[in-house]
N, CA, C and O atoms as a printed pandas DataFrame, in Angstrom:
     atom_number atom_name residue_name chain_id  residue_number  x_coord  y_coord  z_coord
0              1         N          UNK        A               1  -19.131   12.894  -17.567
1              2        CA          UNK        A               1  -18.272   11.426  -17.358
2              3         C          UNK        A               1  -18.509   10.792  -15.886
3              4         O          UNK        A               1  -18.493   11.455  -14.849
4              5         N          UNK        A               2  -18.699    9.604  -15.957
5              6        CA          UNK        A               2  -19.170    9.048  -14.727
6              7         C          UNK        A               2  -17.904    8.481  -14.057
7              8         O          UNK        A               2  -17.006    8.105  -14.810
8              9         N          UNK        A               3  -17.728    8.375  -12.693
9             10        CA          UNK        A               3  -16.627    7.795  -12.159
10            11         C          UNK        A               3  -16.919    6.288  -12.184
11            12         O          UNK        A               3  -17.998    5.770  -12.475
12            13         N          UNK        A               4  -15.562    5.551  -11.763
13            14        CA          UNK        A               4  -15.493    4.130  -11.919
14            15         C          UNK        A               4  -16.613    3.564  -10.755
15            16         O          UNK        A               4  -17.244    2.514  -10.869
16            17         N          UNK        A               5  -16.689    4.361   -9.800
17            18        CA          UNK        A               5  -17.661    3.955   -8.622
18            19         C          UNK        A               5  -19.014    3.779   -9.244
19            20         O          UNK        A               5  -19.657    2.732   -9.180
20            21         N          UNK        A               6  -19.408    4.892   -9.861
21            22        CA          UNK        A               6  -20.808    4.930  -10.279
22            23         C          UNK        A               6  -20.995    4.042  -11.429
23            24         O          UNK        A               6  -22.144    3.750  -11.762
24            25         N          UNK        A               7  -20.039    3.605  -12.039
25            26        CA          UNK        A               7  -20.205    2.656  -13.290
26            27         C          UNK        A               7  -20.302    1.429  -12.656
27            28         O          UNK        A               7  -21.097    0.652  -13.184
28            29         N          UNK        A               8  -19.592    0.949  -11.459
29            30        CA          UNK        A               8  -19.812   -0.320  -10.622
30            31         C          UNK        A               8  -21.145   -0.370   -9.979
31            32         O          UNK        A               8  -21.669   -1.465   -9.779
32            33         N          UNK        A               9  -21.614    0.509   -9.709
33            34        CA          UNK        A               9  -22.951    0.574   -9.002
34            35         C          UNK        A               9  -23.948    0.222  -10.081
35            36         O          UNK        A               9  -24.863   -0.573   -9.864
36            37         N          UNK        A              10  -23.737    0.916  -11.437
37            38        CA          UNK        A              10  -24.804    0.846  -12.319
38            39         C          UNK        A              10  -24.710   -0.791  -12.865
39            40         O          UNK        A              10  -25.746   -1.372  -13.189
40            41         N          UNK        A              11  -23.492   -1.412  -12.928
41            42        CA          UNK        A              11  -23.505   -2.760  -13.369
42            43         C          UNK        A              11  -23.922   -3.557  -12.394
43            44         O          UNK        A              11  -24.564   -4.567  -12.685
44            45         N          UNK        A              12  -23.647   -3.261  -11.153
45            46        CA          UNK        A              12  -24.414   -4.009  -10.115
46            47         C          UNK        A              12  -26.014   -4.254  -10.206
47            48         O          UNK        A              12  -26.647   -5.307  -10.136
48            49         N          UNK        A              13  -26.439   -2.945  -10.383
49            50        CA          UNK        A              13  -27.799   -2.999  -10.512
50            51         C          UNK        A              13  -28.344   -3.559  -11.895
51            52         O          UNK        A              13  -29.510   -3.944  -11.815
52            53         N          UNK        A              14  -27.876   -3.662  -12.888
53            54        CA          UNK        A              14  -27.988   -4.215  -13.932
54            55         C          UNK        A              14  -27.897   -5.758  -14.082
55            56         O          UNK        A              14  -28.646   -6.442  -14.778
56            57         N          UNK        A              15  -26.792   -6.230  -13.269
57            58        CA          UNK        A              15  -26.682   -7.611  -13.099
58            59         C          UNK        A              15  -27.793   -8.300  -12.085
59            60         O          UNK        A              15  -28.226   -9.449  -12.172
60            61         N          UNK        A              16  -28.172   -7.211  -11.012
61            62        CA          UNK        A              16  -29.394   -7.532  -10.282
62            63         C          UNK        A              16  -30.616   -7.747  -11.184
63            64         O          UNK        A              16  -31.283   -8.774  -11.057
64            65         N          UNK        A              17  -30.905   -6.891  -12.013
65            66        CA          UNK        A              17  -32.287   -6.787  -12.788
66            67         C          UNK        A              17  -32.163   -8.087  -13.544
67            68         O          UNK        A              17  -33.063   -8.914  -13.393
68            69         N          UNK        A              18  -31.129   -8.365  -14.355
69            70        CA          UNK        A              18  -30.826   -9.595  -15.117
70            71         C          UNK        A              18  -31.085  -10.666  -14.408
71            72         O          UNK        A              18  -31.804  -11.506  -14.950
72            73         N          UNK        A              19  -30.659  -10.898  -13.225
73            74        CA          UNK        A              19  -30.638  -12.426  -12.479
74            75         C          UNK        A              19  -32.179  -12.403  -12.141
75            76         O          UNK        A              19  -32.748  -13.494  -12.173
76            77         N          UNK        A              20  -32.805  -11.457  -11.870
77            78        CA          UNK        A              20  -34.310  -11.495  -11.627
78            79         C          UNK        A              20  -35.067  -11.888  -12.690
79            80         O          UNK        A              20  -35.786  -12.884  -12.624
80            81         N          UNK        A              21  -34.971  -11.155  -13.738
81            82        CA          UNK        A              21  -35.568  -11.385  -15.267
82            83         C          UNK        A              21  -35.394  -12.753  -15.675
83            84         O          UNK        A              21  -36.333  -13.271  -16.280
84            85         N          UNK        A              22  -34.219  -13.519  -15.421
85            86        CA          UNK        A              22  -34.020  -14.819  -15.884
86            87         C          UNK        A              22  -34.579  -15.859  -14.729
87            88         O          UNK        A              22  -34.608  -17.071  -14.939
88            89         N          UNK        A              23  -34.939  -15.373  -13.715
89            90        CA          UNK        A              23  -35.614  -16.310  -12.630
90            91         C          UNK        A              23  -34.536  -17.017  -11.636
91            92         O          UNK        A              23  -34.730  -18.160  -11.224
92            93         N          UNK        A              24  -33.546  -16.365  -11.328
93            94        CA          UNK        A              24  -32.557  -16.613  -10.568
94            95         C          UNK        A              24  -33.263  -16.488   -9.000
95            96         O          UNK        A              24  -34.180  -15.695   -8.785
96            97         N          UNK        A              25  -32.794  -17.237   -8.123
97            98        CA          UNK        A              25  -33.688  -16.970   -6.707
98            99         C          UNK        A              25  -32.512  -16.422   -5.942
99           100         O          UNK        A              25  -32.925  -15.996   -4.864
100          101         N          UNK        A              26  -31.300  -16.274   -6.060
101          102        CA          UNK        A              26  -30.154  -15.733   -5.383
102          103         C          UNK        A              26  -29.225  -14.919   -6.311
103          104         O          UNK        A              26  -28.777  -15.225   -7.416
104          105         N          UNK        A              27  -29.044  -13.729   -5.525
105          106        CA          UNK        A              27  -27.934  -12.898   -6.314
106          107         C          UNK        A              27  -26.946  -12.353   -5.165
107          108         O          UNK        A              27  -27.245  -11.902   -4.059
108          109         N          UNK        A              28  -25.581  -12.541   -5.800
109          110        CA          UNK        A              28  -24.673  -12.323   -4.677
110          111         C          UNK        A              28  -23.826  -11.143   -5.240
111          112         O          UNK        A              28  -23.285  -11.204   -6.344
112          113         N          UNK        A              29  -23.740   -9.987   -4.352
113          114        CA          UNK        A              29  -23.057   -8.869   -4.895
114          115         C          UNK        A              29  -21.889   -8.667   -3.869
115          116         O          UNK        A              29  -22.051   -8.754   -2.652
116          117         N          UNK        A              30  -20.346   -8.305   -4.662
117          118        CA          UNK        A              30  -19.422   -8.011   -3.895
118          119         C          UNK        A              30  -19.165   -6.323   -3.920
119          120         O          UNK        A              30  -18.785   -5.620   -4.856
120          121         N          UNK        A              31  -19.507   -5.966   -2.571
121          122        CA          UNK        A              31  -19.392   -4.332   -2.399
122          123         C          UNK        A              31  -17.847   -4.023   -1.758
123          124         O          UNK        A              31  -17.434   -4.416   -0.667
124          125         N          UNK        A              32  -17.139   -3.229   -2.728
125          126        CA          UNK        A              32  -15.677   -2.688   -2.183
126          127         C          UNK        A              32  -16.193   -1.364   -1.469
127          128         O          UNK        A              32  -16.956   -0.520   -1.941
128          129         N          UNK        A              33  -15.621   -1.385   -0.276
129          130        CA          UNK        A              33  -15.755   -0.056    0.516
130          131         C          UNK        A              33  -14.688    0.915    0.091
131          132         O          UNK        A              33  -13.572    0.593   -0.315
132          133         N          UNK        A              34  -15.211    2.299    0.244
133          134        CA          UNK        A              34  -14.493    3.341   -0.104
134          135         C          UNK        A              34  -13.412    3.906    0.857
135          136         O          UNK        A              34  -12.435    4.536    0.453
136          137         N          UNK        A              35  -13.669    3.626    2.185
137          138        CA          UNK        A              35  -12.583    3.819    3.105
138          139         C          UNK        A              35  -12.080    2.768    3.821
139          140         O          UNK        A              35  -12.885    2.220    4.574
140          141         N          UNK        A              36  -10.963    2.341    3.789
141          142        CA          UNK        A              36  -10.238    1.077    4.354
142          143         C          UNK        A              36  -10.369    1.021    6.037
143          144         O          UNK        A              36  -10.488    0.013    6.734
144          145         N          UNK        A              37  -10.315    2.252    6.408
145          146        CA          UNK        A              37  -10.347    2.507    7.901
146          147         C          UNK        A              37  -11.668    2.669    8.551
147          148         O          UNK        A              37  -11.721    2.838    9.770
148          149         N          UNK        A              38  -12.674    2.631    7.868
149          150        CA          UNK        A              38  -14.035    2.804    8.579
150          151         C          UNK        A              38  -14.352    1.243    8.629
151          152         O          UNK        A              38  -14.258    0.406    7.730
152          153         N          UNK        A              39  -14.810    1.090   10.130
153          154        CA          UNK        A              39  -15.345   -0.181   10.437
154          155         C          UNK        A              39  -16.730   -0.654   10.389
155          156         O          UNK        A              39  -17.035   -1.845   10.323
156          157         N          UNK        A              40  -17.594    0.367   10.426
157          158        CA          UNK        A              40  -19.036    0.148   10.311
158          159         C          UNK        A              40  -19.683    0.948    9.010
159          160         O          UNK        A              40  -19.309    2.053    8.617
160          161         N          UNK        A              41  -20.628    0.224    8.493
161          162        CA          UNK        A              41  -21.401    0.920    7.429
162          163         C          UNK        A              41  -20.506    1.664    6.465
163          164         O          UNK        A              41  -20.364    2.886    6.521
164          165         N          UNK        A              42  -19.998    1.007    5.714
165          166        CA          UNK        A              42  -19.348    1.678    4.681
166          167         C          UNK        A              42  -19.885    2.778    3.752
167          168         O          UNK        A              42  -21.064    2.720    3.400
168          169         N          UNK        A              43  -19.309    3.501    3.449
169          170        CA          UNK        A              43  -20.003    4.704    2.580
170          171         C          UNK        A              43  -20.529    4.227    1.484
171          172         O          UNK        A              43  -19.794    3.574    0.745
172          173         N          UNK        A              44  -21.835    4.426    1.143
173          174        CA          UNK        A              44  -22.479    4.015   -0.221
174          175         C          UNK        A              44  -22.960    2.622   -0.127
175          176         O          UNK        A              44  -23.958    2.304   -0.772
176          177         N          UNK        A              45  -22.292    1.685    0.681
177          178        CA          UNK        A              45  -22.870    0.466    0.770
178          179         C          UNK        A              45  -24.523    0.259    1.008
179          180         O          UNK        A              45  -25.258   -0.531    0.416
180          181         N          UNK        A              46  -24.867    1.207    2.047
181          182        CA          UNK        A              46  -26.338    1.092    2.352
182          183         C          UNK        A              46  -27.165    1.610    1.243
183          184         O          UNK        A              46  -28.310    1.167    1.158
184          185         N          UNK        A              47  -26.754    2.493    0.366
185          186        CA          UNK        A              47  -27.414    3.067   -0.624
186          187         C          UNK        A              47  -27.409    1.910   -1.851
187          188         O          UNK        A              47  -28.412    1.922   -2.565
188          189         N          UNK        A              48  -26.694    1.225   -2.062
189          190        CA          UNK        A              48  -26.527    0.205   -2.858
190          191         C          UNK        A              48  -27.282   -0.883   -2.425
191          192         O          UNK        A              48  -28.130   -1.331   -3.198
192          193         N          UNK        A              49  -27.114   -1.431   -1.236
193          194        CA          UNK        A              49  -28.033   -2.518   -0.682
194          195         C          UNK        A              49  -29.379   -2.042   -0.818
195          196         O          UNK        A              49  -30.164   -2.908   -1.203
196          197         N          UNK        A              50  -29.944   -0.714   -0.574
197          198        CA          UNK        A              50  -31.236   -0.376   -0.552
198          199         C          UNK        A              50  -31.576   -0.462   -2.361
199          200         O          UNK        A              50  -32.612   -0.997   -2.756
200          201         N          UNK        A              51  -30.822   -0.017   -3.080
201          202        CA          UNK        A              51  -31.140   -0.109   -4.614
202          203         C          UNK        A              51  -31.476   -1.334   -5.134
203          204         O          UNK        A              51  -32.291   -1.546   -6.032
204          205         N          UNK        A              52  -30.594   -2.394   -4.331
205          206        CA          UNK        A              52  -30.833   -3.837   -5.018
206          207         C          UNK        A              52  -32.156   -4.258   -4.622
207          208         O          UNK        A              52  -32.951   -4.745   -5.426
208          209         N          UNK        A              53  -32.424   -4.068   -3.323
209          210        CA          UNK        A              53  -33.739   -4.343   -2.444
210          211         C          UNK        A              53  -34.820   -3.901   -3.247
211          212         O          UNK        A              53  -35.786   -4.640   -3.438
212          213         N          UNK        A              54  -34.745   -2.715   -3.756
213          214        CA          UNK        A              54  -35.766   -2.060   -4.767
214          215         C          UNK        A              54  -36.038   -2.895   -6.134
215          216         O          UNK        A              54  -37.083   -2.892   -6.784
216          217         N          UNK        A              55  -34.961   -3.541   -6.384
217          218        CA          UNK        A              55  -34.958   -4.461   -7.726
218          219         C          UNK        A              55  -35.702   -5.655   -7.388
219          220         O          UNK        A              55  -35.709   -6.479   -8.302
220          221         N          UNK        A              56  -36.320   -5.985   -6.360
221          222        CA          UNK        A              56  -37.008   -7.157   -5.988
222          223         C          UNK        A              56  -36.147   -8.016   -5.334
223          224         O          UNK        A              56  -36.414   -9.214   -5.428
224          225         N          UNK        A              57  -34.939   -7.611   -4.538
225          226        CA          UNK        A              57  -34.212   -8.725   -3.921
226          227         C          UNK        A              57  -34.371   -8.248   -2.026
227          228         O          UNK        A              57  -34.708   -7.146   -1.593
228          229         N          UNK        A              58  -34.060   -9.295   -1.342
229          230        CA          UNK        A              58  -33.865   -9.081   -0.017
230          231         C          UNK        A              58  -32.745   -9.639    0.523
231          232         O          UNK        A              58  -32.551  -10.851    0.422
232          233         N          UNK        A              59  -31.810   -8.751    1.211
233          234        CA          UNK        A              59  -30.607   -9.219    1.925
234          235         C          UNK        A              59  -30.624  -10.253    2.852
235          236         O          UNK        A              59  -31.170  -10.034    3.933
236          237         N          UNK        A              60  -30.028  -11.560    2.585
237          238        CA          UNK        A              60  -30.181  -12.561    3.635
238          239         C          UNK        A              60  -28.808  -12.612    4.430
239          240         O          UNK        A              60  -28.760  -12.931    5.618
240          241         N          UNK        A              61  -27.792  -12.301    3.742
241          242        CA          UNK        A              61  -26.566  -12.615    4.576
242          243         C          UNK        A              61  -25.597  -11.662    4.036
243          244         O          UNK        A              61  -25.635  -11.296    2.861
244          245         N          UNK        A              62  -24.681  -11.232    4.931
245          246        CA          UNK        A              62  -23.575  -10.223    4.601
246          247         C          UNK        A              62  -22.532  -10.518    5.348
247          248         O          UNK        A              62  -22.747  -10.577    6.559
248          249         N          UNK        A              63  -21.164  -10.775    4.866
249          250        CA          UNK        A              63  -20.082  -11.033    5.380
250          251         C          UNK        A              63  -19.209   -9.890    5.007
251          252         O          UNK        A              63  -19.390   -9.323    3.929
252          253         N          UNK        A              64  -18.002   -9.405    6.062
253          254        CA          UNK        A              64  -17.150   -8.411    5.502
254          255         C          UNK        A              64  -15.674   -9.204    5.428
255          256         O          UNK        A              64  -15.392  -10.237    6.036
256          257         N          UNK        A              65  -14.836   -8.471    4.551
257          258        CA          UNK        A              65  -13.474   -8.965    4.523
258          259         C          UNK        A              65  -12.610   -7.700    4.611
259          260         O          UNK        A              65  -12.932   -6.681    4.001
260          261         N          UNK        A              66  -11.551   -7.770    5.345
261          262        CA          UNK        A              66  -10.824   -6.424    5.367
262          263         C          UNK        A              66   -9.445   -6.628    4.718
263          264         O          UNK        A              66   -8.650   -5.698    4.845
264          265         N          UNK        A              67   -9.074   -7.667    4.071
265          266        CA          UNK        A              67   -7.885   -7.906    3.861
266          267         C          UNK        A              67   -7.626   -8.307    2.450
267          268         O          UNK        A              67   -8.377   -9.246    2.184
268          269         N          UNK        A              68   -6.953   -8.020    1.539
269          270        CA          UNK        A              68   -6.211   -6.750    1.299
270          271         C          UNK        A              68   -7.190   -5.505    1.077
271          272         O          UNK        A              68   -6.832   -4.387    1.450
272          273         N          UNK        A              69   -8.234   -5.678    0.561
273          274        CA          UNK        A              69   -9.097   -4.757    0.165
274          275         C          UNK        A              69  -10.410   -4.890    1.024
275          276         O          UNK        A              69  -10.996   -5.970    1.086
276          277         N          UNK        A              70  -10.875   -3.728    1.708
277          278        CA          UNK        A              70  -12.190   -4.055    2.447
278          279         C          UNK        A              70  -13.254   -4.147    1.601
279          280         O          UNK        A              70  -13.437   -3.302    0.724
280          281         N          UNK        A              71  -14.099   -5.242    1.795
281          282        CA          UNK        A              71  -15.334   -5.389    0.735
282          283         C          UNK        A              71  -16.274   -6.343    1.771
283          284         O          UNK        A              71  -15.877   -6.910    2.789
284          285         N          UNK        A              72  -17.566   -6.347    1.234
285          286        CA          UNK        A              72  -18.637   -7.026    1.852
286          287         C          UNK        A              72  -19.062   -7.880    0.736
287          288         O          UNK        A              72  -19.172   -7.490   -0.427
288          289         N          UNK        A              73  -19.313   -9.169    1.195
289          290        CA          UNK        A              73  -20.189   -9.892    0.274
290          291         C          UNK        A              73  -21.577  -10.267    0.574
291          292         O          UNK        A              73  -21.755  -11.009    1.539
292          293         N          UNK        A              74  -22.659   -9.835   -0.158
293          294        CA          UNK        A              74  -23.958   -9.768    0.199
294          295         C          UNK        A              74  -24.664  -10.994   -0.606
295          296         O          UNK        A              74  -24.438  -11.129   -1.808
296          297         N          UNK        A              75  -25.345  -11.696   -0.053
297          298        CA          UNK        A              75  -26.194  -12.715   -0.498
298          299         C          UNK        A              75  -27.688  -12.336   -0.524
299          300         O          UNK        A              75  -28.308  -12.391    0.538
300          301         N          UNK        A              76  -28.343  -11.938   -1.708
301          302        CA          UNK        A              76  -29.760  -11.660   -1.637
302          303         C          UNK        A              76  -30.576  -12.787   -2.054
303          304         O          UNK        A              76  -30.057  -13.698   -2.699
304          305         N          UNK        A              77  -31.687  -12.806   -1.773
305          306        CA          UNK        A              77  -32.843  -13.607   -2.185
306          307         C          UNK        A              77  -33.823  -12.806   -2.939
307          308         O          UNK        A              77  -34.002  -11.591   -2.862
308          309         N          UNK        A              78  -34.417  -13.642   -3.660
309          310        CA          UNK        A              78  -35.490  -12.936   -4.514
310          311         C          UNK        A              78  -36.789  -12.791   -3.615
311          312         O          UNK        A              78  -37.171  -13.628   -2.797
312          313         N          UNK        A              79  -37.420  -11.545   -3.919
313          314        CA          UNK        A              79  -38.567  -11.141   -2.846
314          315         C          UNK        A              79  -39.633  -10.277   -3.671
315          316         O          UNK        A              79  -39.448   -9.251   -4.326
316          317         N          UNK        A              80  -40.621  -10.891   -3.475
317          318        CA          UNK        A              80  -41.879  -10.166   -4.015
318          319         C          UNK        A              80  -42.449   -9.316   -3.102
319          320         O          UNK        A              80  -43.105   -9.758   -2.158
320          321         N          UNK        A              81  -42.246   -7.984   -3.306
321          322        CA          UNK        A              81  -42.926   -7.050   -2.221
322          323         C          UNK        A              81  -44.272   -7.301   -2.342
323          324         O          UNK        A              81  -45.077   -6.715   -1.619
């Protein structure tokens, strides 16, 4: 059985693959952090960003929001390594 977090990660990666396959040049991911009191480097976020970049995207911008649910909005640009 997979956790909701693992399902969210897989769905995000599938969306990144789909966006690339249909020729999108921008992909936006919303990453909800696990620990609301953590102010830097949300647990698991770096792994997800790394995985999205392995799908051919490069992180271009990141903004954080802490209310009411801590989350990051990440804007990726298509990149051919």
